[in-house]
C-alpha positions in Angstrom: 94.3 111.2 98.7 91.6 108.5 98.3 91.4 105.6 100.7 92.0 103.3 97.8 95.6 104.5 97.5 96.4 104.7 101.2 99.6 102.8 102.1 99.9 101.2 105.6 102.9 100.3 107.6 103.4 96.8 109.0 102.2 98.1 112.4 98.9 99.4 111.0 98.3 96.1 109.1 99.0 94.1 112.3 96.5 96.2 114.2 93.9 95.9 111.5 94.3 92.1 111.0 95.0 91.4 114.7 98.1 89.4 113.9 101.6 89.5 115.2 104.7 90.6 113.4 105.9 87.1 112.6 102.6 86.1 111.2 102.4 89.2 109.0 106.0 88.7 107.7 105.1 85.1 106.9 102.1 86.2 104.9 104.2 88.7 103.0 107.0 86.1 102.4 104.4 83.5 101.1 102.8 86.1 98.9 99.4 85.9 100.6 99.6 89.6 101.2 101.2 91.7 98.6 103.4 94.6 99.7 106.6 96.3 98.7 109.7 97.5 100.5 111.0 101.1 100.8 114.5 100.6 102.1 114.1 97.9 104.8 110.4 98.8 105.6 107.4 97.0 104.2 104.5 99.0 102.9 101.1 97.4 102.2 98.3 99.1 100.3 95.2 99.4 102.6 93.0 97.7 100.0 95.3 94.6 100.1 94.8 94.3 103.8 91.1 94.8 103.6 90.6 92.2 100.8 92.8 89.7 102.7 90.6 90.2 105.8 87.4 89.7 103.8 88.6 86.5 102.2 89.9 85.2 105.5 86.6 85.8 107.2 84.7 84.1 104.3 87.1 81.2 104.3 86.6 80.7 108.0 82.8 80.9 107.6 82.7 78.3 104.8 85.1 76.0 106.6 82.7 75.6 109.5 79.7 73.4 109.4 76.4 75.1 109.4 72.9 73.9 110.5 69.9 74.3 108.2 66.4 75.2 109.4 65.6 71.6 110.4 68.7 71.5 112.7 70.5 69.0 110.4 74.2 69.6 109.9 75.3 70.9 106.5 78.9 69.9 105.9 81.3 72.3 104.2 81.4 70.0 101.2 77.8 71.1 100.5 79.1 74.6 99.6 81.6 73.3 97.0 80.7 72.7 93.4 
Protein backbone atom coordinates (compact mmCIF):
# COMPACT_ATOMS: atom_id res chain seq x y z
CA UNK A 1 0.00 0.00 0.00
CA UNK A 2 1.23 3.49 -0.85
CA UNK A 3 2.25 5.88 1.94
CA UNK A 4 -0.50 8.23 0.72
CA UNK A 5 -3.12 5.80 1.99
CA UNK A 6 -1.43 4.84 5.24
CA UNK A 7 -3.71 5.18 8.27
CA UNK A 8 -2.24 6.03 11.66
CA UNK A 9 -3.48 5.46 15.18
CA UNK A 10 -3.68 8.30 17.68
CA UNK A 11 -0.44 7.07 19.29
CA UNK A 12 1.41 7.28 15.96
CA UNK A 13 0.09 10.80 15.29
CA UNK A 14 0.99 11.94 18.82
CA UNK A 15 4.55 10.65 18.30
CA UNK A 16 4.84 12.35 14.90
CA UNK A 17 3.42 15.72 16.02
CA UNK A 18 5.02 15.58 19.48
CA UNK A 19 1.72 16.37 21.19
CA UNK A 20 -0.16 14.73 24.03
CA UNK A 21 -3.40 12.81 23.91
CA UNK A 22 -5.58 15.72 25.08
CA UNK A 23 -4.08 18.06 22.50
CA UNK A 24 -4.66 15.57 19.69
CA UNK A 25 -8.25 14.93 20.75
CA UNK A 26 -8.85 18.69 20.91
CA UNK A 27 -7.49 19.06 17.37
CA UNK A 28 -9.76 16.26 16.19
CA UNK A 29 -12.79 17.67 17.99
CA UNK A 30 -12.19 21.18 16.56
CA UNK A 31 -11.73 19.75 13.06
CA UNK A 32 -8.16 21.03 12.70
CA UNK A 33 -7.10 17.45 12.03
CA UNK A 34 -9.51 15.25 10.11
CA UNK A 35 -9.92 11.67 11.17
CA UNK A 36 -12.54 8.98 11.50
CA UNK A 37 -13.56 6.48 14.10
CA UNK A 38 -13.63 2.73 13.83
CA UNK A 39 -15.58 1.69 16.88
CA UNK A 40 -14.18 3.87 19.63
CA UNK A 41 -10.71 4.28 18.08
CA UNK A 42 -9.69 7.31 16.05
CA UNK A 43 -7.84 6.72 12.78
CA UNK A 44 -6.03 9.52 10.98
CA UNK A 45 -4.64 9.37 7.44
CA UNK A 46 -0.87 9.89 7.48
CA UNK A 47 -1.12 12.63 4.86
CA UNK A 48 -3.45 14.61 7.16
CA UNK A 49 -0.88 14.56 9.97
CA UNK A 50 1.94 15.51 7.61
CA UNK A 51 0.01 18.42 6.08
CA UNK A 52 -1.04 19.66 9.53
CA UNK A 53 2.61 19.58 10.64
CA UNK A 54 3.80 21.50 7.56
CA UNK A 55 1.17 24.22 8.01
CA UNK A 56 1.88 24.43 11.74
CA UNK A 57 5.59 24.96 11.06
CA UNK A 58 4.88 27.58 8.37
CA UNK A 59 2.43 29.37 10.66
CA UNK A 60 5.01 29.44 13.46
CA UNK A 61 7.65 30.77 11.09
CA UNK A 62 5.45 33.55 9.72
CA UNK A 63 4.27 34.56 13.19
CA UNK A 64 7.77 35.37 14.32
CA UNK A 65 9.53 38.57 13.41
CA UNK A 66 12.46 38.24 11.07
CA UNK A 67 15.47 40.44 10.44
CA UNK A 68 16.48 41.55 6.97
CA UNK A 69 20.07 41.82 5.74
CA UNK A 70 20.49 45.28 7.34
CA UNK A 71 19.48 43.95 10.75
CA UNK A 72 16.17 45.83 10.76
CA UNK A 73 13.18 44.01 12.18
CA UNK A 74 10.57 42.93 9.66
CA UNK A 75 7.24 42.55 11.43
CA UNK A 76 4.91 39.68 10.55
CA UNK A 77 2.45 42.17 9.02
CA UNK A 78 4.98 42.63 6.20
CA UNK A 79 4.22 39.10 5.02
CA UNK A 80 0.48 39.68 4.73
CA UNK A 81 -1.13 41.13 1.64
